[in-house]
C-alpha positions as CSV (number, residue, x, y, z in Angstrom):
1,M,128.9,116.0,73.2
2,R,131.6,118.3,74.7
3,N,128.9,120.6,76.1
4,H,126.5,117.9,77.2
5,V,125.9,117.1,80.9
6,Y,125.0,113.6,82.0
7,F,122.8,113.2,85.0
8,F,123.7,110.5,87.5
9,D,120.9,110.0,90.0
10,T,121.7,108.4,93.3
11,T,118.3,108.8,95.0
12,L,118.0,105.1,95.4
13,R,121.5,104.8,97.0
14,D,122.7,107.9,98.7
15,G,119.2,109.3,98.9
16,E,118.0,106.2,100.8
17,Q,120.7,106.8,103.4
18,S,118.7,109.8,104.5
19,P,117.1,108.8,107.9
20,G,113.5,107.6,107.3
21,A,113.9,107.4,103.5
22,T,114.1,103.6,103.3
23,M,112.2,102.1,100.3
24,N,111.0,98.6,99.6
25,L,111.7,96.9,96.2
26,Q,108.3,97.8,94.7
27,E,108.8,101.4,95.5
28,K,112.4,101.5,94.1
29,L,111.2,99.9,90.9
30,A,108.4,102.5,90.5
31,L,110.9,105.3,91.1
32,A,113.4,103.8,88.7
33,G,110.7,103.7,86.0
34,Q,109.9,107.3,86.7
35,M,113.7,108.1,86.3
36,E,113.5,106.6,82.9
37,K,110.7,109.0,81.9
38,L,112.6,111.9,83.5
39,G,115.5,111.3,81.2
40,V,118.2,110.5,83.7
41,D,121.3,109.0,82.1
42,V,122.5,106.8,85.0
43,I,120.7,105.4,88.1
44,E,122.8,104.3,91.0
45,A,120.5,101.6,92.3
46,G,122.3,100.7,95.5
47,F,125.3,99.1,97.2
48,P,125.0,95.4,96.4
49,A,127.6,94.2,98.9
50,S,125.9,96.0,101.9
51,S,123.0,93.6,102.3
52,P,120.9,90.9,100.5
53,G,118.1,93.4,100.2
54,D,120.3,95.9,98.4
55,F,121.7,93.2,96.1
56,E,118.2,92.1,95.2
57,A,117.1,95.7,94.5
58,V,120.0,96.5,92.2
59,N,119.7,93.2,90.4
60,T,116.0,93.6,89.8
61,I,116.3,97.2,88.7
62,A,119.1,96.4,86.3
63,A,117.1,93.5,84.8
64,R,113.9,95.5,84.3
65,I,114.8,99.1,83.5
66,R,115.9,99.9,80.0
67,G,117.0,103.0,78.2
68,L,119.5,104.1,80.8
69,Q,122.6,102.8,82.7
70,V,122.2,101.1,86.0
71,A,125.1,101.4,88.4
72,G,126.0,99.7,91.6
73,L,128.4,101.1,94.2
74,A,131.4,99.2,95.6
75,R,134.3,99.8,97.9
76,C,137.7,99.3,96.3
77,L,137.7,95.7,97.4
78,A,137.7,92.5,95.2
79,E,134.7,91.0,97.0
80,D,132.7,94.2,96.8
81,I,133.5,94.6,93.1
82,D,132.6,91.0,92.2
83,R,129.3,91.2,94.2
84,C,128.5,94.5,92.4
85,W,129.0,93.0,89.0
86,E,126.8,90.0,89.8
87,A,124.0,92.5,90.6
88,V,124.3,94.8,87.6
89,K,125.5,92.5,84.8
90,V,121.9,91.8,83.7
91,G,121.5,95.5,82.7
92,E,121.7,96.9,79.2
93,N,124.9,98.9,79.9
94,P,125.8,98.2,83.5
95,R,128.3,100.3,85.4
96,I,130.5,99.5,88.4
97,H,131.1,102.6,90.6
98,I,134.0,102.1,93.0
99,F,135.3,104.6,95.6
100,L,138.4,105.1,97.8
101,A,139.2,107.9,100.1
102,T,142.1,110.2,99.1
103,S,142.3,112.9,101.7
104,P,145.1,112.8,104.3
105,L,142.4,112.8,107.1
106,H,140.6,109.7,105.6
107,M,143.7,107.9,104.6
108,K,145.2,108.2,108.1
109,H,142.2,107.7,110.4
110,K,139.8,105.7,108.3
111,L,141.8,103.6,105.9
112,R,145.0,103.5,107.9
113,K,146.9,103.4,104.6
114,N,149.8,105.4,103.3
115,P,149.4,107.3,99.9
116,E,151.3,104.6,98.0
117,D,149.0,101.9,99.4
118,V,146.1,103.9,98.2
119,I,147.5,104.3,94.7
120,K,148.0,100.5,94.5
121,M,144.4,99.8,95.7
122,V,143.1,102.2,93.0
123,E,145.0,100.5,90.3
124,D,144.0,96.9,91.4
125,G,140.4,97.9,92.0
126,V,139.8,99.6,88.7
127,K,141.6,96.7,86.8
128,R,139.3,94.2,88.5
129,C,136.3,96.3,87.5
130,V,137.5,96.4,83.9
131,S,137.9,92.6,83.9
132,H,134.0,92.6,84.1
133,T,133.0,95.7,82.1
134,G,134.5,98.8,80.3
135,N,131.9,101.0,82.0
136,V,133.8,101.9,85.2
137,E,133.5,104.9,87.4
138,F,136.1,105.8,90.1
139,S,135.4,108.2,92.9
140,A,138.1,109.8,95.0
141,E,136.2,110.1,98.3
142,D,136.7,113.4,100.1
143,A,138.4,114.9,97.0
144,S,137.7,118.5,98.1
145,R,140.0,118.0,101.2
146,S,142.7,116.0,99.3
147,E,146.1,117.3,98.2
148,R,145.9,118.5,94.6
149,D,148.9,116.8,93.2
150,F,148.2,113.5,95.0
151,L,144.6,113.7,93.7
152,C,146.0,114.0,90.2
153,R,148.2,110.9,90.7
154,V,145.1,109.0,91.9
155,V,143.0,110.1,88.9
156,E,145.8,109.3,86.4
157,T,146.2,105.9,87.9
158,A,142.4,105.2,87.7
159,I,142.3,106.4,84.0
160,R,145.4,104.3,83.0
161,A,143.7,101.3,84.7
162,G,140.6,101.7,82.6
163,A,138.2,104.0,84.4
164,R,136.1,106.1,82.0
165,V,134.3,108.3,84.5
166,I,136.2,110.1,87.3
167,N,134.2,111.5,90.2
168,L,135.5,114.2,92.4
169,P,133.1,114.4,95.4
170,D,132.7,117.1,98.0
171,T,131.9,114.3,100.4
172,V,131.3,116.5,103.5
173,G,130.0,119.6,101.8
174,Y,133.1,121.5,102.8
175,A,134.1,123.3,99.6
176,Q,133.1,126.8,98.4
177,P,132.0,127.3,94.8
178,E,135.1,129.1,93.4
179,E,137.4,126.9,95.4
180,F,135.8,123.7,94.2
181,A,135.7,124.9,90.6
182,A,139.5,125.7,90.8
183,L,140.1,122.2,92.2
184,V,138.2,120.5,89.4
185,R,139.9,122.6,86.7
186,Y,143.3,121.9,88.2
187,V,142.8,118.1,88.2
188,I,141.5,118.2,84.6
189,E,144.4,120.3,83.4
190,N,147.2,118.5,85.3
191,T,146.2,114.9,84.9
192,L,147.8,112.9,82.0
193,Q,145.1,111.4,79.7
194,S,142.3,113.4,81.4
195,D,140.7,113.6,77.9
196,K,140.0,109.9,78.1
197,A,137.5,110.3,81.0
198,I,134.3,112.2,81.8
199,F,134.7,114.2,85.0
200,S,131.9,114.0,87.5
201,V,131.0,115.8,90.8
202,H,129.0,114.6,93.7
203,C,128.4,117.5,96.1
204,H,126.8,117.3,99.6
205,N,124.9,120.1,101.1
206,D,126.3,120.5,104.6
207,L,126.8,124.2,104.1
208,G,123.9,124.6,101.7
209,L,126.2,124.8,98.7
210,G,125.6,121.5,97.0
211,V,123.9,122.9,93.9
212,A,126.3,126.0,93.7
213,N,129.3,123.7,93.8
214,T,127.9,121.4,91.2
215,L,127.2,124.2,88.8
216,A,130.6,125.8,89.4
217,A,132.3,122.5,88.5
218,L,130.2,122.1,85.4
219,R,131.3,125.5,84.2
220,V,135.0,124.5,84.3
221,G,134.7,121.1,82.6
222,A,132.9,118.5,84.7
223,R,130.3,116.8,82.5
224,Q,128.4,114.5,84.9
225,A,126.3,115.7,87.8
226,E,125.6,113.3,90.7
227,V,122.3,114.4,92.2
228,T,119.1,113.2,94.0
229,L,115.5,114.1,93.8
230,N,114.5,116.8,96.3
231,G,118.2,116.8,97.3
232,I,117.7,114.0,99.8
233,G,120.7,112.1,101.1
234,E,123.3,111.5,103.9
235,R,123.2,114.2,106.6
236,A,122.0,117.5,105.0
237,G,121.5,115.8,101.6
238,N,122.9,116.2,98.1
239,A,122.7,118.7,95.2
240,S,119.1,118.4,93.9
241,L,118.4,117.1,90.4
242,E,115.6,119.6,89.8
243,E,117.6,122.6,90.8
244,V,120.7,121.7,88.8
245,S,118.8,120.8,85.6
246,M,116.5,123.9,85.7
247,A,119.5,126.2,86.3
248,L,121.1,124.7,83.2
249,S,117.9,125.1,81.3
250,V,116.9,128.6,82.4
251,R,120.4,130.0,82.2
252,R,121.6,128.2,79.1
253,D,122.8,131.6,77.9
254,Y,125.3,131.5,80.8
255,Y,126.3,127.8,81.0
256,G,126.1,126.9,77.3
257,L,125.3,123.3,78.3
258,T,122.7,120.7,77.3
259,H,121.2,117.7,79.1
260,N,118.6,115.0,78.6
261,I,116.3,115.8,81.5
262,V,112.6,116.1,80.6
263,T,111.9,119.1,82.8
264,E,108.1,118.6,82.6
265,Q,108.7,115.4,84.6
266,L,110.5,117.1,87.5
267,Y,107.5,117.8,89.7
268,P,105.9,114.4,89.1
269,S,109.2,112.7,90.0
270,C,109.8,114.8,93.1
271,R,106.2,114.3,94.2
272,M,106.5,110.5,93.7
273,L,109.5,110.4,95.9
274,S,107.8,112.5,98.5
275,M,104.8,110.2,98.6
276,T,107.1,107.1,98.7
277,I,109.1,108.2,101.7
278,G,106.4,110.1,103.5
279,R,108.3,113.3,103.6
280,P,106.4,116.4,102.3
281,I,108.1,118.7,99.9
282,P,108.7,122.0,101.8
283,G,106.5,124.8,100.6
284,H,109.6,127.1,100.0
285,K,111.5,124.4,98.1
286,A,113.0,125.8,94.8
287,I,111.4,124.5,91.6
288,V,108.9,122.1,93.0
289,G,107.7,123.6,96.3
290,E,104.1,124.7,96.7
291,N,105.1,128.4,96.9
292,A,107.6,128.3,94.0
293,F,105.0,129.8,91.7
294,A,102.8,131.6,94.3
295,H,102.6,135.4,94.5
296,E,101.1,137.2,97.5
297,S,102.7,140.7,97.4
298,G,100.5,143.2,95.8
299,V,103.4,144.6,93.8
300,H,104.3,141.1,92.5
301,Q,100.6,140.3,91.7
302,D,100.3,143.5,89.7
303,G,103.4,142.7,87.8
304,M,102.3,139.2,87.1
305,L,98.9,140.4,85.7
306,K,100.8,142.7,83.3
307,N,103.5,140.2,82.3
308,R,104.3,136.9,83.9
309,E,108.0,137.4,83.2
310,T,108.2,140.3,85.6
311,Y,108.3,137.8,88.5
312,E,108.6,134.3,87.0
313,I,111.7,133.1,85.2
314,M,110.1,129.8,84.3
315,T,106.6,128.6,83.9
316,P,104.9,126.1,86.2
317,Q,104.2,123.9,83.1
318,S,108.0,123.7,82.4
319,V,108.5,121.7,85.5
320,G,105.3,119.7,85.3
321,R,103.3,121.8,87.8
322,T,100.0,121.6,85.9
323,E,97.0,121.3,88.1
324,S,95.4,118.2,86.8
325,R,92.1,117.0,88.3
326,L,91.0,113.4,88.0
327,V,88.3,113.1,85.3
328,I,87.3,109.7,86.4
329,G,85.4,108.9,89.6
330,K,83.0,106.3,91.0
331,H,81.3,105.8,87.6
332,S,84.6,105.2,85.6
333,G,85.5,101.8,84.2
334,R,88.7,99.8,84.7
335,N,90.2,100.9,81.3
336,A,89.8,104.5,82.3
337,V,91.5,103.9,85.6
338,R,94.3,101.9,84.0
339,S,94.8,104.7,81.4
340,K,95.0,107.4,84.0
341,F,97.6,105.6,86.1
342,E,99.7,104.8,83.1
343,S,99.6,108.4,82.1
344,M,101.1,109.2,85.5
345,G,104.0,106.8,84.9
346,F,102.8,103.6,86.7
347,K,103.1,100.3,84.9
348,L,100.4,98.0,86.4
349,D,99.5,94.4,85.9
350,E,95.9,93.2,85.8
351,T,95.8,92.4,89.5
352,E,97.1,95.8,90.5
353,V,94.6,97.5,88.2
354,N,91.7,95.7,89.9
355,V,93.0,96.6,93.3
356,L,93.3,100.3,92.4
357,F,90.0,100.3,90.6
358,E,88.2,99.2,93.9
359,A,90.3,101.7,95.9
360,V,89.4,104.6,93.5
361,K,85.7,103.7,93.8
362,K,85.9,103.7,97.7
363,L,87.7,107.0,97.8
364,A,85.3,108.6,95.3
365,E,82.5,107.7,97.7
366,R,84.2,109.7,100.4
367,K,85.6,112.7,98.4
368,K,83.8,115.1,96.1
369,T,86.9,115.8,94.0
370,L,89.9,113.5,93.3
371,H,93.3,114.9,92.4
372,D,96.4,113.3,90.9
373,D,98.0,113.5,94.3
374,D,95.2,111.4,95.7
375,L,95.8,108.8,93.1
376,M,99.5,108.7,93.7
377,A,98.8,108.2,97.4
378,L,96.5,105.3,96.6
379,V,99.3,103.6,94.5
380,H,101.7,103.7,97.4
381,E,99.1,102.7,99.9
382,E,97.6,99.8,97.9
383,I,100.4,98.5,95.7
384,Y,103.9,99.5,97.0
385,R,103.5,98.8,100.7
386,M,105.4,96.0,102.3
387,P,104.0,92.4,102.1
388,D,101.9,92.0,105.1
389,R,102.6,89.7,108.0
390,Y,100.3,92.0,109.9
391,R,97.1,93.2,108.2
392,L,94.7,95.8,109.5
393,R,91.0,95.0,109.1
394,H,89.0,97.5,111.1
395,V,89.6,100.2,113.7
396,S,87.2,102.1,116.0
397,V,88.4,105.1,118.1
398,Q,86.6,107.1,120.7
399,S,88.0,110.4,121.8
400,S,87.2,112.2,125.1
401,D,88.0,115.3,127.0
402,A,86.1,114.3,130.1
403,E,88.1,113.8,133.3
404,G,88.5,110.1,134.1
405,V,87.3,109.0,130.6
406,P,90.4,108.2,128.5
407,P,90.3,107.8,124.7
408,T,89.7,104.2,123.7
409,A,90.5,102.2,120.6
410,A,89.3,98.8,119.3
411,V,91.2,97.0,116.5
412,I,90.6,93.9,114.4
413,M,93.6,92.7,112.4
414,D,95.3,89.6,111.0
415,V,98.5,88.3,112.5
416,D,100.1,85.5,110.4
417,G,96.7,84.9,108.8
418,Q,94.8,84.6,112.0
419,E,92.3,87.1,113.2
420,K,93.1,89.0,116.4
421,R,91.1,91.5,118.3
422,G,92.1,94.0,121.0
423,A,90.9,97.1,122.8
424,G,92.5,99.6,125.2
425,F,93.2,103.1,126.4
426,G,95.7,105.8,125.7
427,A,96.7,109.4,126.5
428,G,95.0,110.4,123.2
429,P,93.3,108.5,120.3
430,V,96.5,107.9,118.4
431,D,98.3,106.6,121.5
432,A,95.3,104.3,122.2
433,L,95.4,102.9,118.7
434,F,99.2,102.3,118.8
435,N,98.9,100.7,122.3
436,V,96.3,98.3,121.2
437,I,98.1,97.3,117.9
438,A,101.4,96.8,119.9
439,G,99.5,94.6,122.3
440,I,97.9,92.5,119.6
441,V,101.2,91.8,117.8
442,G,103.2,91.4,121.0
443,R,105.9,93.9,120.2
444,E,107.5,96.8,122.1
445,T,108.9,99.5,119.9
446,E,110.0,103.1,120.3
447,L,108.1,105.7,118.3
448,E,110.8,108.0,116.9
449,Q,108.6,110.0,114.4
450,Y,104.9,110.7,113.8
451,S,104.0,113.2,111.1
452,I,100.8,114.1,109.2
453,N,100.4,115.6,105.8
454,A,97.3,116.6,103.9
455,V,97.8,115.2,100.4
456,T,95.4,117.8,98.9
457,G,93.4,120.7,100.2
458,G,89.9,120.8,101.7
459,T,88.4,119.2,104.8
460,D,88.0,115.9,102.9
461,A,91.7,115.8,102.0
462,L,93.4,112.4,102.0
463,G,95.5,112.3,105.1
464,E,99.0,110.8,104.8
465,V,100.8,109.7,108.0
466,T,104.4,108.7,108.4
467,V,105.6,106.6,111.4
468,R,109.2,105.7,112.3
469,L,109.7,102.9,114.8
470,N,112.9,101.7,116.5
471,A,113.4,98.2,117.9
472,G,116.9,97.4,119.0
473,D,119.3,98.0,116.1
474,C,116.5,98.2,113.5
475,T,114.6,101.3,112.5
476,A,111.7,101.2,110.0
477,T,109.4,103.7,108.5
478,G,105.7,103.1,107.7
479,R,103.2,105.1,105.7
480,G,99.5,105.1,105.6
481,A,96.9,107.2,103.7
482,H,93.1,107.5,104.3
483,P,90.5,110.3,104.5
484,D,90.2,109.5,108.2
485,I,93.5,110.5,109.8
486,L,93.2,107.9,112.6
487,V,92.8,105.1,110.1
488,A,95.8,106.5,108.2
489,S,97.7,106.4,111.5
490,A,96.9,102.8,112.2
491,R,97.8,101.8,108.7
492,A,101.2,103.6,109.0
493,Y,101.9,101.9,112.3
494,V,101.1,98.5,110.9
495,N,103.2,99.2,107.8
496,A,106.2,100.1,110.0
497,L,105.8,96.9,111.9
498,N,105.8,94.9,108.7
499,S,108.9,96.8,107.6
500,L,110.6,95.9,110.9
501,V,109.8,92.2,110.3
502,K,111.5,92.3,106.9
503,L,114.5,94.2,108.1
504,E,115.0,91.7,111.0
505,A,114.7,88.8,108.5
506,E,117.4,90.4,106.2
507,K,119.8,90.8,109.2
508,R,119.3,87.1,110.2
509,K,120.0,86.1,106.6
510,K,123.1,88.2,106.4
511,F,124.6,86.8,109.6
């Protein structure tokens, strides 16, 4: 396996740190199941010591997902390591992933430790991990700004202590491809017993070089790529899984490397993430964007008609971009609905099938044609949304452009199981809706984001709304989908309020 690349996906950990990308447990489980279909080797499911919610998510994913490794992240501290092990130990082949900063800047200003203290912390931390499991990964945080020879000492210490995966991150996206490749090569060649470990890279995208740096490192000996779907993550994000895997596949002649990614599952996976976090895939996004296989120029169109290879280096089908229309509708039975959702990667119990069956029927009454993306939106709207403290029943909105006649909204909803009603005005129909809902639940929040996305084309497209609310030190994202964009807006707002309730409960539990 010397020329094999392992894919370590950190969408559920680093990806979730992207503002507005918070996911609940049901959504994380669905994505983890899709990662299994995608052929990912390792999932980093979260940071167990950071919160009870993260611990629960990592523990549940480790218990339920099979066929790949589930990792938890921990600082190089005994309590973090033990907490991480408690979360992942139920997995098939659990991994503890610990990290410690090694750059002069981080050691001085963040850790306030001298280099010898850091060496000792690495040795003690890795040994504690090894007392739980032999599957240990050590990351030298800010490796790209670390002194080379000290970095080699740190890596040698980690390997001698028992780490079998060594990660060299470009934590702040500072490195340039040739420079980063030279660093990775130097560490591999100048570290004693480097042959006992798999070298990994985790590249951020602050200068837009995350994928380039990852590929450069793989060329010189790194054999694990730490990536995320759609490149989401802290700040400007991470190297994207779909871009790295397709570069290795399309240019195998250049890299000479193999991997386990099922490339036909790339678009379904990226689309699932997009639907989950309510963040549309940009049209110009490489591999999975709407325009990735679109050709408008007359010269390009002429070339495509004569030979697709003139302007396409891969086929839409190779990344799962097959246009699949739903062959079931309002006359379909439950078994057909179940089979369709299972073919899309969703594992549903009987109750969930019944819920979706009714939702499909209702949507089919409104829309002439249903697409797979419509179905995916239904799953996230009906199955993976937060458990409801607040539940929307009905909304009615009246718009107006007449002077002195403001838009009005009337809402019926359940609050803690009791029916509540309200009506009011606003600057516009959405403002009126949100004002009335806030009044019914008795909460004041700040609206940080409101975005609308048409799930599919056409005037009857399913509208998908994302709302981000801030209340004190808590920020929550809500999503809603419906053919009526105002109903979708109300659903997203109520979903965000439910998310806030859960976040606040978790904070109280923690403290």
